[in-house]
Structure formats: C-alpha cells, structure tokens
C-alpha positions as CSV (number, residue, x, y, z in Angstrom):
1,M,50.0,16.8,-60.9
2,I,47.9,13.9,-59.9
3,T,48.9,12.2,-56.6
4,P,48.0,8.7,-55.3
5,T,45.8,10.5,-52.8
6,D,43.9,12.0,-55.7
7,L,43.4,8.6,-57.2
8,L,42.1,7.2,-54.0
9,W,39.7,10.1,-53.6
10,A,38.6,9.7,-57.2
11,L,37.8,6.0,-56.6
12,I,35.8,7.0,-53.5
13,G,34.1,9.7,-55.5
14,L,33.2,7.2,-58.3
15,I,31.7,4.7,-55.9
16,L,29.8,7.4,-54.0
17,T,28.4,8.9,-57.2
18,I,27.3,5.5,-58.5
19,G,25.7,4.6,-55.2
20,G,24.2,8.1,-54.8
21,T,22.5,7.8,-58.2
22,F,20.2,5.0,-56.9
23,L,19.5,6.4,-53.4
24,E,16.7,8.8,-53.1
25,A,17.4,11.6,-50.7
26,S,14.9,12.1,-47.8
27,I,14.4,13.8,-44.5
28,T,12.2,12.9,-41.6
29,N,9.0,14.5,-40.4
30,A,9.3,17.2,-37.8
31,P,10.6,16.0,-34.4
32,W,7.5,17.4,-32.6
33,H,5.4,14.9,-34.6
34,W,7.4,11.9,-33.7
35,G,5.3,11.2,-30.6
36,Q,2.1,11.0,-32.5
37,E,3.2,9.8,-36.0
38,G,6.5,8.2,-35.4
39,V,9.6,8.9,-37.5
40,Q,8.6,9.0,-41.1
41,P,10.8,9.6,-44.1
42,L,9.8,12.3,-46.5
43,A,11.3,12.0,-50.0
44,L,12.9,15.1,-51.5
45,G,12.4,13.9,-55.1
46,V,16.2,13.9,-55.9
47,S,19.0,11.4,-55.4
48,Y,22.3,11.8,-53.6
49,Q,24.2,11.8,-56.9
50,I,25.0,15.6,-56.9
51,G,25.7,15.4,-53.2
52,A,28.3,12.7,-53.7
53,M,30.1,14.7,-56.4
54,L,30.1,17.9,-54.2
55,L,31.3,16.0,-51.1
56,V,34.3,14.4,-52.9
57,A,35.2,17.8,-54.4
58,C,35.1,19.4,-50.9
59,L,37.1,16.6,-49.4
60,G,39.4,15.4,-52.1
61,G,39.8,18.5,-54.2
62,R,39.3,19.3,-57.9
63,N,41.6,16.7,-59.4
64,A,40.0,13.8,-57.6
65,A,36.5,15.1,-58.2
66,V,37.1,15.7,-61.9
67,I,38.6,12.2,-62.4
68,A,35.7,10.6,-60.5
69,Q,33.1,12.3,-62.7
70,I,34.9,11.6,-66.0
71,A,35.1,8.0,-65.0
72,Y,31.4,8.0,-64.1
73,L,30.5,9.4,-67.5
74,L,32.7,6.9,-69.3
75,L,31.3,4.0,-67.4
76,G,27.7,5.1,-68.2
77,L,28.4,5.8,-71.9
78,T,30.1,2.3,-72.3
79,W,26.9,0.5,-71.4
80,L,27.3,0.0,-67.6
81,D,24.0,0.8,-65.9
82,V,25.3,3.6,-63.7
83,F,23.0,6.4,-64.9
84,T,19.5,6.8,-63.5
85,F,17.7,5.7,-66.6
86,G,20.1,3.1,-68.0
87,S,23.4,3.6,-70.0
88,G,24.9,3.5,-73.4
89,F,26.0,6.2,-75.9
90,D,22.3,6.9,-76.7
91,Y,22.1,8.5,-73.3
92,V,23.4,11.7,-74.9
93,H,19.9,12.1,-76.5
94,R,18.2,12.2,-73.1
95,P,17.3,15.6,-71.7
96,S,19.2,15.0,-68.5
97,F,22.5,14.2,-70.1
98,G,23.6,17.9,-70.0
99,Y,23.3,17.9,-66.2
100,L,25.6,14.8,-66.1
101,L,28.1,16.6,-68.3
102,G,27.9,19.5,-65.9
103,F,29.3,17.3,-63.2
104,V,32.8,17.6,-64.5
105,P,33.1,21.4,-64.5
106,A,31.0,21.5,-61.3
107,A,33.5,19.2,-59.6
108,W,36.4,21.4,-60.7
109,V,34.6,24.6,-59.5
110,T,33.7,23.1,-56.2
111,G,37.0,21.5,-55.5
112,T,38.9,24.7,-56.4
113,L,36.8,26.9,-54.2
114,A,36.8,24.5,-51.3
115,F,40.6,24.4,-51.1
116,R,41.2,28.1,-51.9
117,L,39.0,29.5,-49.2
118,P,39.5,28.9,-45.4
119,V,37.7,25.8,-44.0
120,R,34.6,27.6,-42.7
121,L,31.0,26.4,-43.0
122,E,29.9,29.4,-45.1
123,F,32.8,29.0,-47.6
124,L,32.2,25.3,-48.1
125,G,28.5,26.1,-48.6
126,F,29.5,28.7,-51.2
127,S,31.7,26.2,-52.9
128,C,28.8,23.7,-53.1
129,L,26.3,26.2,-54.2
130,S,28.7,27.3,-57.0
131,G,29.0,23.6,-58.1
132,L,25.2,23.1,-58.1
133,A,24.8,26.3,-60.2
134,T,27.4,25.0,-62.6
135,V,25.5,21.7,-63.0
136,H,22.3,23.6,-63.8
137,L,23.9,26.1,-66.1
138,F,25.4,23.2,-68.2
139,G,22.2,21.2,-68.0
140,M,20.1,24.2,-69.1
141,G,22.5,25.0,-71.9
142,Y,22.4,21.4,-73.1
143,L,18.6,21.4,-73.1
144,A,18.5,24.7,-75.1
145,I,20.9,23.3,-77.7
146,A,19.1,19.9,-77.8
147,H,15.8,21.6,-78.4
148,H,17.2,23.9,-81.0
149,F,18.8,21.0,-83.0
150,N,16.0,18.6,-82.1
151,W,18.3,15.7,-81.1
152,L,16.4,14.3,-78.2
153,N,15.2,10.7,-78.7
154,Q,11.7,11.2,-77.2
155,P,9.1,13.8,-78.2
156,A,10.4,16.7,-76.2
157,P,8.1,19.0,-74.3
158,P,8.6,22.7,-74.9
159,L,11.9,24.1,-73.7
160,L,10.4,26.0,-70.8
161,Q,8.6,22.9,-69.5
162,S,11.9,20.9,-69.8
163,L,13.8,23.6,-67.8
164,I,11.1,23.5,-65.1
165,T,11.2,19.7,-65.0
166,F,14.9,19.2,-64.9
167,S,16.0,22.3,-63.0
168,L,13.4,24.2,-61.1
169,Q,11.4,21.2,-59.6
170,L,14.6,19.5,-58.4
171,L,16.2,22.6,-56.9
172,P,14.6,22.6,-53.5
173,G,15.6,19.0,-52.8
174,Q,19.1,19.6,-54.2
175,L,19.5,22.6,-51.9
176,V,18.7,20.4,-48.9
177,V,21.3,17.9,-50.1
178,V,23.8,20.8,-50.5
179,C,23.2,21.9,-46.9
180,A,23.9,18.3,-45.7
181,V,27.0,18.0,-47.8
182,T,28.3,21.4,-46.5
183,V,28.0,20.3,-42.9
184,L,29.5,16.9,-43.6
185,A,32.4,18.4,-45.5
186,F,33.0,20.9,-42.6
187,I,33.1,18.1,-40.0
188,F,35.3,15.8,-42.1
189,R,37.8,18.6,-43.1
190,N,38.2,19.5,-39.4
191,L,38.5,15.9,-38.4
192,M,41.2,15.3,-41.0
193,F,43.0,18.5,-40.2
194,Y,43.1,20.0,-43.7
C-alpha cells in the first residue's frame, strides 16, 4: 500500500535524481596537500544520479524509490531533458538506457534490504552495493541484447568495449558515491529515529 509519506519521498527522490544527473561527483585532494596546493576538487567521472536513487531507497523505502525512478524514466521518455544526453523515446537506442532501466529494480532491492536489516552502517552499505550491482546487471544485460539485435542508433563498439566503458570505468567513482550515500543514510536514519 502506498502512503502519503511514500509519495513525498518519491517526489524528493525524483527531484534528487534529476538534479543528481547533472552534478558531477568529486572529492578533494588529500588534506595534507591543502597547505601547499589549497583545496582542489578532483572529478570522479560519474554523476550523483545513482547516489540519489540509493539515498531515497535507504531513507524512503522501496515503494517511494520505485515510484521516483518510474517517474524519472517516464519524464525522460516523454521528451523532458532529464537524462544525461537528452530525452525522448529514441533514448532506448542509447547504450546507457539499460542502466537507467536498472534503476527501478535497484531501487526496489535497495529499499527492501535497507528496511529489512537493522540500521547499521554495514547493512546500509550492503543495501547500496546490492542496488549498484542490480543497476550494472540490468545495464550489461541490456547492452548484450542491444548488441545481439543491433538496435543501437550509433555505430556500436564491440560488446566488451561497451561493457568496459559503461560499467568497469565508472565503477570506482560509483563506489565512492555509494560510500558517501551509506554514511548519509546512516546519519539521517538515526536522526529520524527509524
């Protein structure tokens, strides 16, 4: 059953996912270099998009997170520029679309685990890692099917190169985002007493 609280969290999740799509994740240089070089941001090569989905799943639960991600996909497929490289129904022919589709089951997996296990840092981390793995499994499956049926708009590189580009190269930055989301979710869940 969907409650008004679920709808509120879904709205928050939708806004965070859209905003996170256009914000590049970064960290700072090491603190012991701040005296000589100052504080400098170092880009991680990923956005906060997955982090937003995981955070809402950990805080709002599976229903809210799934609703937010379905709304995100519908907005992007109906020509509102909420995806990284544009919008429209033709986006299904982009190699990265499978990863976006993976947001829906990943939100469900993360939200389910986050509220079934006790609120401990390691369990929230496991929930987020499970969600990230779900996104990558769906994305890699979509890439394999798209390559097999040759439905990508652009001349596609070989499947192995696509998997490296869309999964392996982004994974280190996404793992840093997962760590940050885990800590934030732990703090907020303890502050909100649930």
